[in-house]
C-alpha positions in Angstrom: 138.5 71.1 125.6 141.6 73.2 125.6 144.8 71.5 126.5 146.4 72.5 129.9 150.1 73.1 129.7 150.9 74.4 133.2 150.6 78.2 133.1 149.6 78.1 129.4 146.4 76.6 128.0 146.1 75.8 124.3 143.2 77.3 122.4 142.6 77.8 118.7 141.3 81.4 118.6 142.8 82.9 121.8 145.9 82.7 123.9 145.8 82.1 127.7 148.8 82.7 129.9 149.3 83.0 133.7 152.2 85.1 135.0 152.2 85.2 138.8 148.8 86.3 139.9 147.8 87.7 136.5 146.1 85.8 133.7 146.2 87.2 130.2 143.7 86.4 127.4 144.8 87.5 123.9 142.3 87.5 121.1 144.2 85.7 118.4 142.4 85.9 115.0 144.4 88.8 113.6 143.6 88.0 109.9 139.9 88.4 110.9 140.6 91.5 113.0 139.8 89.4 116.0 136.1 89.2 115.1 134.1 87.0 117.4 133.3 83.6 115.9 131.1 81.1 117.7 134.2 79.0 118.4 136.1 82.0 119.9 133.1 82.8 122.1 133.1 79.2 123.4 136.8 79.4 124.1 136.5 82.7 125.9 133.8 81.2 128.1 136.2 78.4 129.0 139.1 80.8 129.6 137.0 83.0 131.9 135.8 80.1 133.9 139.4 78.8 134.2 140.6 82.2 135.5 137.7 82.6 137.9 138.3 79.1 139.4 142.1 79.4 139.6 143.1 80.6 143.1 146.5 81.7 141.7 144.8 84.2 139.4 143.8 87.5 141.0 143.3 89.7 137.9 142.6 89.1 134.2 144.0 91.1 131.3 142.3 91.0 127.9 144.0 92.3 124.8 144.3 91.5 121.1 146.9 90.6 118.4 147.5 92.5 115.2 146.0 95.9 114.3 142.6 95.3 116.0 141.5 94.6 119.5 138.2 93.2 118.4 135.8 94.2 115.5 132.7 92.5 117.0 130.8 89.6 115.6 132.1 88.0 112.5 129.8 89.5 109.9 130.8 87.0 107.3 127.9 85.0 108.7 125.5 87.5 107.3 123.8 86.2 104.1 124.9 88.2 101.1 121.8 87.7 98.9 119.4 89.8 100.9 116.8 86.9 100.9 118.0 84.1 103.2 118.0 86.7 106.0 114.2 86.5 106.2 114.3 82.8 107.1 117.0 83.4 109.8 117.6 87.1 110.4 121.1 87.8 111.5 121.4 88.8 115.2 117.7 87.9 115.7 118.0 84.7 117.7 118.8 84.2 121.4 122.1 82.5 120.6 123.2 85.3 118.2 122.3 88.0 120.6 123.5 86.5 123.9 126.7 84.8 122.6 128.8 87.9 122.1 128.0 89.4 125.4 128.7 86.1 127.1 132.2 86.6 125.8 132.6 89.4 128.3 133.6 88.7 131.9 130.6 90.2 133.9 128.2 87.9 132.1 130.3 84.9 133.2 129.8 86.1 136.8 133.5 87.0 137.3 134.4 88.7 140.6 138.1 89.1 139.7 139.1 92.5 138.3 139.4 92.7 134.5 141.8 95.0 132.7 141.1 95.6 129.0 144.2 96.7 127.0 142.8 98.1 123.7 145.6 97.8 121.1 143.8 99.0 117.9 140.4 98.9 116.2 137.6 98.4 118.7 134.1 98.3 117.4 130.8 96.4 117.6 130.8 93.7 120.2 134.4 94.6 120.9 133.0 97.6 122.8 131.6 95.2 125.4 135.0 94.9 126.9 135.4 98.6 127.1 132.1 99.2 128.8 132.3 96.2 131.2 136.0 96.2 132.1 137.0 97.4 135.5 140.1 99.2 134.1 140.5 100.1 130.5 143.7 101.4 129.0 144.4 102.0 125.3 147.3 102.2 122.9 147.8 105.6 121.1 146.6 103.8 118.0 143.3 102.7 119.4 140.1 103.8 117.7 136.5 103.2 118.7 133.3 103.1 116.6 130.0 101.2 116.2 129.4 100.0 112.7 125.9 98.5 113.1 123.8 101.0 111.2 126.3 101.1 108.3 125.6 97.4 107.7 121.9 97.8 108.1 121.6 96.6 111.7 120.1 98.3 114.7 122.8 99.3 117.3 121.4 97.6 120.3 123.3 96.1 123.3 126.6 97.8 122.8 125.2 101.3 122.5 122.9 100.7 125.5 126.0 100.1 127.5 127.8 103.0 125.9 125.0 105.4 126.9 125.6 104.4 130.5 129.4 105.1 130.3 129.6 108.1 127.9 127.6 111.2 127.7 124.4 110.3 126.0 125.0 112.6 123.0 128.4 111.0 122.4 126.9 107.5 122.5 124.2 108.5 120.1 126.6 110.1 117.7 128.8 107.0 117.7 125.8 104.8 117.0 124.4 107.0 114.2 127.6 107.8 112.4 128.5 104.1 112.1 131.7 103.3 110.3 132.0 106.8 108.9 133.5 108.4 112.1 135.9 107.0 114.7 136.7 108.1 118.2 140.5 108.4 118.7 142.3 107.4 121.8 142.7 111.0 123.1 139.0 111.7 122.8 138.2 108.4 124.5 140.5 109.4 127.4 138.9 112.8 127.7 135.5 111.3 128.0 136.5 108.6 130.4 136.0 105.7 128.1 139.6 104.7 128.8 141.6 105.7 131.9 145.1 105.9 130.3 146.7 106.2 126.9 150.0 104.2 126.5 152.7 104.1 123.8 151.7 101.3 121.5 154.8 99.2 122.1 154.4 99.5 125.9 150.7 98.6 126.1 151.0 95.1 127.5 154.0 96.1 129.7 151.9 98.9 131.2 148.9 96.5 131.6 151.1 94.2 133.7 152.4 97.1 135.8 148.9 98.1 136.6 148.0 94.5 137.3 150.9 94.1 139.7 149.8 97.3 141.6 146.2 96.0 141.9 147.5 92.6 143.0 149.6 94.1 145.7 146.3 94.8 147.5 144.3 92.2 149.4 142.6 90.1 146.7 139.3 89.7 148.4 139.0 93.4 149.1 139.9 94.2 145.5 137.1 91.9 144.2 134.4 93.5 146.2 134.2 97.0 144.5 134.1 95.6 141.0 131.7 92.8 141.9 129.3 95.1 143.8 129.3 97.9 141.2 129.0 95.6 138.2 126.1 93.7 139.9 124.3 97.0 140.7 124.9 98.2 137.1 123.9 95.1 135.1 121.6 93.1 137.4 118.7 95.4 137.8 116.4 92.7 136.5 116.5 89.0 135.7 118.4 87.4 132.9 116.3 87.2 129.7 114.3 84.0 129.5 114.0 83.7 125.8 113.8 80.1 124.4 116.3 79.6 121.6 113.7 77.5 119.8 111.1 80.3 119.9 113.4 83.2 119.1 113.6 82.9 115.4 111.6 85.3 113.2 110.3 83.0 110.4 106.7 83.5 111.5 106.8 87.1 110.5 109.0 86.8 107.4 106.3 87.6 104.8 105.4 90.9 106.5 109.1 91.7 106.8 109.6 91.0 103.1 106.8 93.2 102.0 108.0 96.1 104.1 111.6 95.8 102.9 110.5 95.6 99.2 108.6 98.8 99.9 111.8 100.5 100.8 113.6 99.1 97.8 110.9 100.4 95.4 111.1 103.8 97.2 107.3 104.0 97.4 107.6 106.6 100.1 104.8 108.7 101.6 105.6 112.4 101.1 103.3 114.5 103.1 102.3 118.0 102.1 104.4 120.4 104.2 102.7 123.6 105.1 103.7 126.6 103.0 104.7 128.6 106.1 104.7 128.7 109.9 104.8 131.9 111.9 107.7 131.1 114.2 109.7 128.4 112.5 110.8 127.4 109.0 110.6 123.8 107.7 112.4 122.7 104.6 113.1 119.2 103.1 116.1 118.4 101.0 114.8 115.4 99.0 118.2 114.5 97.6 119.9 114.1 101.0 116.7 113.0 102.7 117.2 115.7 105.4 114.5 118.0 106.9 115.7 121.3 108.4 113.7 123.1 111.1 114.8 126.6 111.8 113.7 128.6 114.9 112.8 131.9 113.4 112.3 134.6 116.0 115.7 136.2 116.0 114.4 139.6 117.3 113.2 137.7 120.4 116.4 135.7 120.6 114.4 132.7 119.3 112.5 132.5 122.6 109.6 130.2 122.3 105.9 131.1 123.0 102.8 128.9 122.7 102.7 129.5 119.0 106.2 128.1 118.5 105.4 125.2 120.7 102.3 124.3 118.7 104.2 124.7 115.5 107.1 122.6 116.7 104.7 119.8 117.7 103.2 119.9 114.2 106.6 120.0 112.5 107.7 116.9 114.4 104.5 115.2 113.3 105.0 116.1 109.7 108.7 114.9 109.7 107.8 111.7 111.5 105.3 110.6 108.8 107.3 111.8 105.8 109.1 108.8 104.4 111.3 111.0 102.2 113.0 112.2 105.4 115.6 110.1 107.2 117.2 112.7 109.5 116.6 116.2 110.8 118.6 119.3 111.4 117.4 121.7 114.2 119.0 125.2 114.0 118.1 128.8 114.8 118.1 132.1 112.8 120.3 135.0 113.7 123.7 135.2 115.2 123.1 136.3 118.8 121.2 133.3 120.2 120.2 129.8 119.5 117.3 130.3 122.0 116.7 132.2 125.2 114.2 129.7 126.4 110.6 130.7 127.2 109.4 134.2 126.0 108.7 135.8 129.4 107.4 139.0 127.7 104.1 137.4 126.7 101.9 135.0 128.7 102.4 131.4 127.7 98.7 130.7 128.1 98.3 127.9 130.6 94.7 126.9 131.5 93.1 128.0 134.7 92.9 124.5 136.1 96.4 124.0 137.5 96.2 120.2 136.9 95.9 120.8 133.2 99.1 122.8 133.0 101.6 121.4 130.5 105.3 121.4 130.2 106.3 123.3 127.0 109.1 120.8 126.6 106.6 118.1 125.5 105.7 120.0 122.4 109.3 121.0 121.6 110.7 117.6 122.1 110.9 115.1 119.2 111.0 112.1 121.6 107.9 113.2 123.4 106.2 113.2 120.0 107.6 109.7 119.4 109.6 111.0 116.4 112.6 108.6 116.2 114.4 110.0 113.2 117.9 111.2 114.2 118.1 114.9 115.1 121.2 117.0 114.7 121.1 120.2 116.7 123.3 123.2 115.7 123.8 125.8 118.4 125.2 129.3 118.0 125.4 132.2 120.4 123.4 132.2 123.6 121.7 129.0 124.7 119.9 129.3 128.0 117.0 128.0 130.2 114.3 126.4 128.1 116.6 126.2 125.2 118.0 123.0 126.9 114.7 121.3 125.9 116.0 121.3 122.4 119.5 120.0 123.3 118.4 117.5 125.8 116.5 115.4 123.3 118.6 115.8 120.2 120.8 112.9 119.2 123.8 114.8 117.9 124.6 118.3 119.2 127.3 120.5 117.6 128.0 124.2 118.2 129.9 127.2 116.9 132.9 128.5 118.7 130.9 131.5 120.0 128.2 129.4 121.7 127.6 130.0 125.4 125.5 127.8 127.6 123.9 128.7 130.9 120.6 128.4 132.9 119.2 131.6 134.2 116.3 130.3 136.3 117.8 130.7 139.8 119.0 134.2 139.0 115.4 135.1 138.3 114.2 133.5 141.5 112.8 130.5 139.7 113.3 126.8 140.6 115.5 125.2 138.0 113.8 121.8 137.7 112.7 120.5 134.3 115.6 121.3 132.0 118.3 119.9 134.4 116.5 116.5 134.5 117.2 116.0 130.8 120.6 117.7 130.9 121.7 115.4 133.7 121.4 112.4 131.4 123.6 114.2 128.9 126.5 115.6 131.0 126.2 114.0 134.4 125.1 115.2 137.8 128.0 117.4 138.8 128.1 119.5 135.7 124.3 119.8 135.7 124.2 121.0 139.3 126.9 123.6 138.6 125.1 124.9 135.5 121.7 125.0 137.3 123.0 126.7 140.5 125.4 129.3 139.0 122.6 130.9 137.0 123.6 134.0 135.0 127.0 134.2 136.8 128.8 131.6 134.7 128.8 130.7 131.0 129.9 127.3 129.6 132.1 128.0 126.6 132.1 125.9 123.5 135.4 124.3 124.5 134.0 123.3 128.0 130.8 122.1 126.4 132.9 119.8 124.2 135.0 118.6 127.1 132.0 117.6 129.3 130.1 116.0 126.4 127.3 118.6 126.1 128.3 118.9 122.4 130.3 116.5 120.2 131.9 119.0 117.9 132.8 122.7 117.7 133.1 124.4 114.3 133.5 128.0 113.1 130.3 129.9 113.0 130.3 130.3 109.3 130.4 126.5 108.9 127.9 125.5 111.5 124.8 125.0 109.3 126.8 123.3 106.6 128.4 120.9 109.0 125.1 120.1 110.7 123.6 119.2 107.3 126.7 117.2 106.4 126.3 115.0 109.5 122.6 114.6 109.0 123.1 113.6 105.4 125.7 111.0 106.4 123.2 109.5 108.9 120.3 109.8 106.4 122.2 107.7 103.8 122.0 104.7 106.1 119.0 102.4 106.2 116.3 104.3 108.1 115.0 101.1 109.8 118.5 100.8 111.4 119.0 104.4 112.4 115.5 104.9 113.8 115.5 101.6 115.6 118.8 102.6 117.1 117.5 105.9 118.3 114.4 104.3 119.7 116.3 101.6 121.5 118.8 104.0 123.1 116.3 106.6 124.3 113.8 104.0 125.7 116.6 102.2 127.5 117.1 105.3 129.7 113.8 104.8 131.4 114.3 101.1 132.0 116.5 98.9 134.2 119.6 97.6 132.4 118.5 94.1 131.7 115.0 95.1 130.7 116.6 97.6 128.2 118.7 94.8 126.7 115.6 92.6 126.3 113.8 95.3 124.5 116.8 96.0 122.4 116.8 92.4 121.3 113.2 92.8 120.1 114.1 95.9 118.1 117.0 94.2 116.4 114.7 91.3 115.3 112.3 93.8 113.8 114.7 96.2 112.2 117.7 94.1 111.1 115.9 92.1 108.3 114.6 95.3 106.8 117.8 97.3 107.0 120.0 94.5 105.6 117.6 93.8 102.8 117.6 97.5 101.8 121.4 97.5 101.7 121.4 94.3 99.6 119.0 95.9 97.1 121.3 99.0 96.8 124.3 96.9 95.9 127.8 97.5 97.1 128.4 101.2 97.8 131.8 102.8 97.5 133.7 102.6 100.8 134.7 106.1 102.0 137.6 106.7 104.3 136.2 107.2 107.8 136.7 110.5 109.5 138.6 110.4 112.8 137.3 112.8 115.3 
C-alpha cells in the first residue's frame, strides 16, 4: 500500500499530490516514457480510488514527467523470439486487455472531473486519457499517434474510442499509419482532440488555473455532466464477463502457428486479375503490395452506372482474395471530377419489383463487400452526390487543392438520404446537414474539408496520385493481419454499443496479434525511419 504523508502519498511509479481541492497524478517513469507497467496500473487504481473517496478533492489532474505523457503498455513484455507468443499471446488475455483501460478514471467509476495535461508523446494506451478525460489540454510539444500496427498488433480499444471523438477518417488514418505519422498539438486542437494548447513551461500552471475555475462552481453540479455523459458514452452494455482463466489462446496455438508460417514463407494466393474492365482500371504493384482502382469514365465525370457498380463489386472481390495486396488506392481519371455520382443520363436498371431494388452503394463500397484491406481514396475536382459512397467507406481520404465537395440531390428535387448517413459518421451531424441542405449552392473547399475532417491531407494536384500511393505503401508494409484486423474492428464497432465493440475488439486482438507479431519477428529488425509529423 502507498504511504500517506498528509497531502502527498508515496508511490513507486506515480506522484500523487493534493493542493486545495485539486489532486494531481503525475506519471513518473520518465526513463520508460511513462509506459504502463502492471505495477503502475495498480498504483493508478489506488490513486483514483483515493481521490474519489477524498471529500477535499473536487477535481483530478493527470500529467506526465519527462518528454512523454504516456506511451501505452510497456512493450518490453512482448516476447522477442516470435515463438513464445503462441503460448501466451501479448494483449490476448483478460488482464492484459482490461488492465490499461482500468488505468483511466471512467473505468474506476469516478464522478469527479478529470483534466488531462498532455506534456509530450502520447500514444497507445496513453490515448485513453485523451479520449476519456473531461478536459484535455496539451503542451505545444505534444504529439499523438497509435503504434499498434507498427509492432504487429491490432489497434483495438484505443482506436474504438478515437473513432467516437475524432472524425472517423482521422481515427482510421492514425490507426493505419502507426508510428510513421504523428498528429501535432495544433492539428489535435483543430479537430477537438484537445481543447487548448499551452506553452510547454506553463502546462501545469494552466491546468491548475482551469481546475481552480471549475472548482469555483458547485462541486456536485460539476460532477453531474461528466458522470452522465461518460455513463451514456461507455455504459451502453454490461462490463465484459471474460474469465481470466479462460481467456488465453493456447488452445488455438497450432492453427495460429501454421497461419503465421504461411505469411513468413510468402506463400500468397495471387488471383488472376481480368485483363480489362469497361469503366474502371485495376492494377497491382507487387513490390509495394498496393492495388490501384481507377474510375475511368472521365467524359462522364466518372459518374457510375450499373456496369461500373458491377465492376467495382468484382474488383473488391479480387482485391480481397489476392494475398499479394495489403492496401488499395482508389482514384479517378481526368482532372475535372473525381465522380459526379450516379449517371442520370442512362437508366440504372432497377428491377420492376420495388422490394428488389438495391442501393448502388452496396456494390461500390469495400465494407459492404467485406473487404477489410485499408483503402486510400484520392479526390480531385468535383465530388458530389453518389461520389460520397466512395469517400464514406474509405479509410484514409486525401484530396488535391482544387477539390470541391457538395451534394446536389435537393437542388434536383431529390431526397438526400443515403449518402449523408455515411457522411455523418465521418464529419458529424452539423456539417452533414449543411452539405445535404445547401445542395448546388455551396461548395466545400479542400481547406474546409481538411478542417472538418472530411479529408486528412491536401496536396498539389500533380502530387495527388503519388502521395496516395505513398500512404498506401506505408500501410501495406505493416503486417496485414494487424492492419486488416484494425480496419475490421473499427468499422464493425460503429454498428455496436460501446462496450460490445470493446468486447469484439478483444477477440480480434487475440486472433490477429499472434500472427502479426510472428511476421515481424520473422522479418527481423527493420530500419527505424523518422516519423512524419502532420
